[in-house]
Each structure stands twice: as C-alpha cells, then as structure tokens.
N, C-alpha and C positions, 0 to 999 in steps of 0.2 A: 127309318127316320134319321135325318141328318144328325151327325154327332154320336150315333150309337153304332157300335161294331156288332153286327148281327152274327158274326162268326165266333164270338167269344166262347160259347158253350162247346162248339166244335173243337176249338183250340184246347180248352181245358180237358176235354175227353181225350184228345190225342196225347196230351201230356200225362195222362193217367191220373188226373186230379179229380175226376168225378167218381165218387163211390156209390152214393144213392141220391135220388131226388124224388120229391113228391110231385104230384100233378099229372102222372101218366103221360109224359111228353109235352105238357102244356108250357113248361118253364121256358123252353127255347123260344116259343112264340111270344111269351110274355116279355122276355128280355129284348127281343128284336123289334117290338112295336114302339117302345118309348124308353126314355131314360128312367130307370127304376132306383129306388133306395133300398139298400141291403145293409145288414149288420152282422157282426161277429162279436161274441163276448169273450173277454179275457179276465178271469178271476185273479185277483192279486194274492197269490199263495207264497210270494217271496217279493223282495224289493227289485226284482228284475225279471223280465221274460227270458226264456231260454230258447234254443234253436228249434225246439218242438213247436213253438208258436210261429215259426217263420212261414210255414205253408199257408195258414189262414191269413197272416199279415200280407204276404205277397199276393194272395188271391184277392184281398180287398183292393190292393194296388192295381191288379189286372182289371178288375171290374171298373175302377175309376178311369183307367186309361181307355176303356171301351165305352165311356160316356155315362156310366152310372154313378150314383152318389153313395159313398161308403160311410157307415157309422161304425166306429169302434166303441163297444160298450165295455167300460171297466167296472167290474162287479164290486162296488163298495158294499153292497148288501149281500150278494151271494157269496162273496169272499169271506164273510163272517160265518157262513154256514158250512160250506164245503160240498163239492159235487161228489156223490158216491159212485158215479159211473165207473164200473169195472175197477174200483179200488178194493184192495184186499181187506182193508180195515178202516175204522173210523178216523177221520182227520182230527188233529189237534186244533182247537178253536183259538184264534188270535184275538187280541183286544181291539176295540174300535180304533184306538190311536195308531196302533201298528198297521192295521189295514188301511187307514186313511193315508198314512205316509207312503205305503206301497202304491196306492192308487195314483198319487201324484207322480211318482217316478215312472210308472207304467204309461201314464198319459204322455209323458215326454218321449218315451221310446216309440210309441205309436206314431208320433208326428214325423218320424223318419220315413214312414211308408205311406201315410195318407196326406194328400195335399189339401190343406185347409183354405188355401187361397185360390183354388181353381175357379175360373170365372163362371162356368155353367154348372158345375157339379162339385162344389166344395165339400170336403169331408168334415165329419164331426166326431167329437169324443163326448160320450154321455156316461153318466154314472147312475146305476140303478138304485142307489141309495136315495136319489132325489125323489123318487115316487114311492119309496117304501118306508122312509124314516118316520113319517107321521101317520102311517096306515094303521087304522084301528083293526084289532084282531078279529072282531065280529064282522066288520065289513069285508075283510080278507076272506074269511070262511064263507060268508054268504055270496060274495061276488066272484070269487075265484074257486074256492074249494068245492062248491056245489057242482061245478062242471067236470070234476074228475071222479072217475070210478076207481075205487080201491082194487076191484078185480083186475082192471087193466094195468094199474100201477104195479101190482105185485107180479104181474106176468111179463113186465119189461125185463129183458135179459140182464141188464146191469143191476137191477134190484134183486132179481131171482137168484143170481150168483151169491149175493151177500146173505140172503135169507137161508140158502141151502148150505152155506159154509159152516161147518160145525164149530161152535164156540165163538163165532163172531157176531152174526146178526147185523142189524142196522137200526140206528136210533130213529125216532120220529123226526128229529131235526133234519137228518140227511134224507130220510124218506120224503120229506116235504119239499126238498130242493127243486124238484121238477115243477112245482107250482110257481115258485119264484121265477125260474127261468122262462116258463111259459108266459107269465105275466109281463115279462120284459118285452116279448114279441108283440103282445097285445097292446101294450103302452106305446111302443114305437110305431105301430101301425096307426094308432089314434093320433099321436103327436106329429109324426113325420111322414105318414103314408108309406111306411117301410113294408115292403111286400116279400122280402126274401131274407132268410137267416141261413148263414153258412157256419160250418163247424166241423170238427173231426168226426170220424165215423163212430166214436164212442158217444157222441152227442145225439145220435139219431132219435132215441126215445124222448129226450128233452125237446128237440126241435119239433117232432111231430106233435108233442103235447102243446107247444106254442101255436102251431098251425091250427089245431083243433080249437084251442081256447079263443083265438082271434076270430075264427068263424062263428063260434057260439056267442061271443060278446058283441061283435061288430058286424057280423055277416060279411067279413072280409075274405077276399080270395088271396091267400098268401102261400108261399112256397118254402120248402126247405131243401138244402143241398149239403151233403156231407162230403168231406175230403178224406182221402186215405190217411191213416196214421203211418208215419214213416217207419219202415223196418229195414234192417240190414240183411243182406243175403246170407251172412254167416250166423244169423240168429241172435247176435248180441244187440244190446239196446242202443238205438240211435241217440246221439247227443251226449253219450257218457264216455269218459276216458278214465285212465288210471287216476288222474288228478281230480276227477269229478265232472260236474255238469258244465256244458258249454253255454255260457250266458251271453245275452246281447249287450249287457252293460260292459263297457271297456275297462271299468275298474274291477270287475269280477273275472272277466276273461279278456286278456289284452288282445288287440288286433293281431299281433304276431301269433299268439296261441290259437286264435280263431282261424287265421289263415292256414296255419299248420294242420289244424283239424281237417279242413277240406282237402288240403294237399295230400293227406294220407288216406283219402277215400279208396276203398278197394275197387279194383277193376270191375267187379260184378255189380257195383252200385253206382259208379260215376255217371253213366249216361242217364239213368233214372233220376239221379239228383240234379243233373243239368236241366232236365225237363221240369222238375219240381221247383227248383230254387233260383233259376235265372230267367231272364227275359229274352234269351236267344230263341230264335224261331225253332220249331221242331225240325224243320228241314235242315237248318244249319247244324243242329245237334246230331241229326242222322249222318251228316257229312263228316263231322268230327269222329263219330264212332266208326264210320267206314274207313277213314284215313288211319285211325289208330290200329284197326285190325290188319291193315296192310303195311304198317310201319314196323321196322325192326327196332327193338329197344323200347325205352320207356314211353308209354302213351302220353299224349298231350292233354287228355280230357281233365285230369286232376288239376293241372295248372290253370286251365281256363276256368274250371269250377271255383277254385280258390280265389282267383282274381275277381270274378263276377260277384260272388256272394259277399266277399269282404268289402268290395266297393259299395254294394247295396246297403250293407249294415253300418259300415264305419266311414264311408265316404272315400274320396280320392286320397285325402291326407292319411287316413288310416291304412289304406292299401299300400301307399308309398312307404310308410313306416314299416309295415310288416315285411315288405319285399327287401327293404334295406337291411333289416335284422337277418333275414334268411340268407341274403347274399353274403353278409359278413361271417355268419356261422358256418355255412355249408360250402362256400366257395373260396373265401379269402383266407389269408394267413392271419391269425389273431395278432401276431406281433406287428402287423402293418396297421393295426387300429390305433388311432391317436387317442389322447385323453378325452378330447371333445367327442370323438366317435363313441367312446364307451359311455360317456355321460348321456349322449343322444340315444344309445340303445336302451338305457334305463328309462328315458322319457318316452321312447317309442313303445314301451310295454314289455320288454324282455323281463321275465320274472327276476326280481332282484331283492336284496336285503343287505343290511350291514352285518358284519360279523359281530356277535356279542362279545363283550369284554372278556367273558370267561370261556371263549371258544377253545382255548388251549387245554381246558379241563374236560372237554367233551370228546366223544368219539366221532369220527367222520360220519358213521352211519346215522347217529343221532342228529347231527347237524343237518344232513341232507333231508332226513325225514321232517325235521322241524321247518325246513325251508319249503316244504311241499313238493319236493322232487319225487317222493314215493309215499304211498299210503302206510307203509310199515318198513321195518328194517330188512326184511327178507329180500326184496328186489335189489336193494343197495348191496347187501352182502353177496348176492348172486353175481351182480355186475362187477364187484371188486374181484371176485374169484375168477372171472373170465377176462380181466383187464379191460373192462368196458366203462371205467370211470376215468375221465381225463380232466385235469386242471390246467388251464391255459395251454392245452394241446399236449401235455405230458401225461402219460399213463400213471395211474396210482393202483397199487395192488393191495393184497391182504397183509403184507408184511408191515414192519414197524413204521415205514414212511407213510402209512395211511392215517397217521394221527394228525389232526388239524394243526397242532403246534409245529409240525415239521413240513406241512403242506402249504399253509397260508402264511408264508414268511415274506418279508419285504423283498428279498432277493428273487423269490419266485413270482412276484406280482407284476402285472402290467402297470407301468407308470407308478410303481411303488405301492399301489393299493388295490388294484382290481384283479379279480379271479373269475374266469368263466369256467364253470364246472359243467361237463357234459356227462350225463348218465345214459348209457345205452347209445342208440343212434340218433335220437331225436329230442331228448329232454335237456334243456339248458337252464342254468341259473347264474346270475351275475352277483357275486359277493364282493363287498368292498370293506376295506379297513378304514377306520376313522382317519381323516386327513391330518 
C-alpha cells in the first residue's frame, strides 16, 4: 500500500534489531498490508531516559519513517510499581508527585524522536495513568486478573529468577506488574487500534501477556516484537562510564560528554552500534567497515557514529558544540583559546565549576573527586603518580606543587581565572576563579 515501506522488517533484521516476534511469520505481512499503529512503553524511573532507551526510541522513529503510527507510552502508573523483569531486587517506590514530574520530562525527550505533526501518521504520547487512576480494584481483578494463570506467571523466566534467588523473592506488587503492562496493550488496541508492541528482549513475558489479554478481551489479532538488549563485546555494561550513566538530558550528560562516549567505542562494537543507532543504510555501514579494515591507522567508524548519534539526540547545534570542544581540547593549543572561547566551552557543556573559596585548604585529589572527575581518590592518585594530570597543559605530580594553592594561581590561569584540568587521556574539567 502507498506510503508503507514493506521492507522495514527486513531492514530491522539486517541491522540485528529483531530478537523475537510473535505470530509465526505473520508480522511481516501485517506490516506490509497497511499503515499500523504500534507502541513502546517507557517507565519513568528517573527524570531522564538514558542511552539504553535509544534502541526502542529509534525503532519507533524507523516505523514512523516506514509509514506506521508510533505511540510512546510513558508509564505514570507502571512507574509507581516497578518492572521486576530480570532485576536482582525489589525497586524502591517513588511518590506520585516525583513520578508525575519525571513523566513530563520524559514526554519532552520522546518528542525529539517521534514526529507529532506528520500529516498521515502523527505520533502520540500517552500516559497509562489515564486509564488506571480511577480503576476499581474489583473491576481490575474481574476484568483483567481472571485472564491470567498464576502457573504461567511464575514460570516466566524473569519472575522465576526472583523466586529462586535465595533471600530475595518478589512482592505481590511487582508480581502483578505484568497485569498492568498487559492492560496497556489491550487499552491501546481498544482506543487506537494499536496492533504491535515493541520492547527490549527482557520484556518478552510482559509483551506476550498483553498479546494474550488483547485476544481474550477483544478478540484482537495483535503482535509483539522484541529488540536486543545492547551489550558490549568486552562484557562491560553498555551506557556506563567511570562518571556514571550516559543520559539523554543535556543537563545530566553534556553533548560533549555524549559525543566522547560514542567516539570511544571499541572497534569490536562500532559497526554493530552503527546499525543499531544510526539511519545510515546497512550497505553504507558495510562499506565503512570494509574501508576501515583496509585503512592503516585509526578507523573512521567511531567518528561517524559519534556524529550521527549526537546529531540525532542533541541536534545540529549540540553536535557543533561537541565538536568545537573536542577540537579545542585534543587538537589546539590551550593558550590560543580566548576568554570568550573558554566561556563558550562552558556553555557548550564542558564539565565545569567554580573553585570554592576554601580551595587552598583542600587537597587536589579531594577537589577533582568533588568535581566528578573520578569516583574516588585512587584514580586521581594513580594519575598523579604517572604524571597524567595536566592543568592548562602543564603536568602536575605527587610532589608539593600538587596542592591547589600552588596550582590554581592567577599566574597559572588562562586569562587570569580559567584552569582546564585533564585527568588521564580523555577526562577534562574547566575550573574558574571568581572574577
């Protein structure tokens, strides 16, 4: 049908983005026949989404580009319960006010990926609190609970792991989470003729619960599709750095730090991540990989990945800012930076802070840890020991000149008040003295 890209599922498969699907092969035909409505849920467990949410967000964008209508569900209700799927222990419950505030912030983030003004298939954001806040518990048990077998629920792998883990177990609250998420699918089918739910592979049990409930309540033919959870080749957790989680909110992770995260992707992961996180064609990515394998020196895949993903999340302006900071820190002479350049670096998102009035009474190790350059004093002490701490380009060692009172002087400052501290090869912080 005009306006629908029938090759979407084939492209997702080539990118490695299809983990499991219901329907025994019927989903491809279902998507090729007409424009469909699909949804993905995002529970507000913080005031920002992190890059672990990028695969489903970009998949919604891919479906919309292929002619389908995406719904981003923000879990104002489910966010107050907590999904137990493959979690080691019970989540802490947040207050309704906190969750409501997070819901609004996440709605705004989703708008960067879903086009709400598309003429034929505009996206939507919905909140599952809208159909649960006034729900009577007896109606919920009669209309939803009766369709679920406890036998099947306890046999779901995500629940089974919690039950079998000694000393942990699972509360009834989290055990019942699957009923709420399943009800979401059924409600969206009834309200918007939504026939597909997508989510990470850890959501398979919840998604199939929704498929079954929709069939039982409405005799609806609906489908589920799971996406792979992103893993790194070296076994470390994706989206985590020494400084913590990589967030989509530029106030929590600056565009510069975001850009650097992707630029530092390992060679073993970069081409997979190009398929997952960019809209470059698979053939183009294959060509990049082939050219990199034949090139002497540093491959270009990481630079392309950093540009494409930073542009998608932070726009052209965010990418320009990230590149400006990177060029200044890694290529240029710091002494060539003007005072306005340094002010701009701070505005562009280089981690920065003012030196406290009592900085002369602190150790350099304490000061750098407090600024977030390291999680503890040990990495700083190690870096000092190998002369890997630089202030305005000059090395600082373990001897007496490592004290802030002798390092952060007006004579050593750029333009009388700025200090760019480098810890190791890649971590920077801009300190400033009061004007």
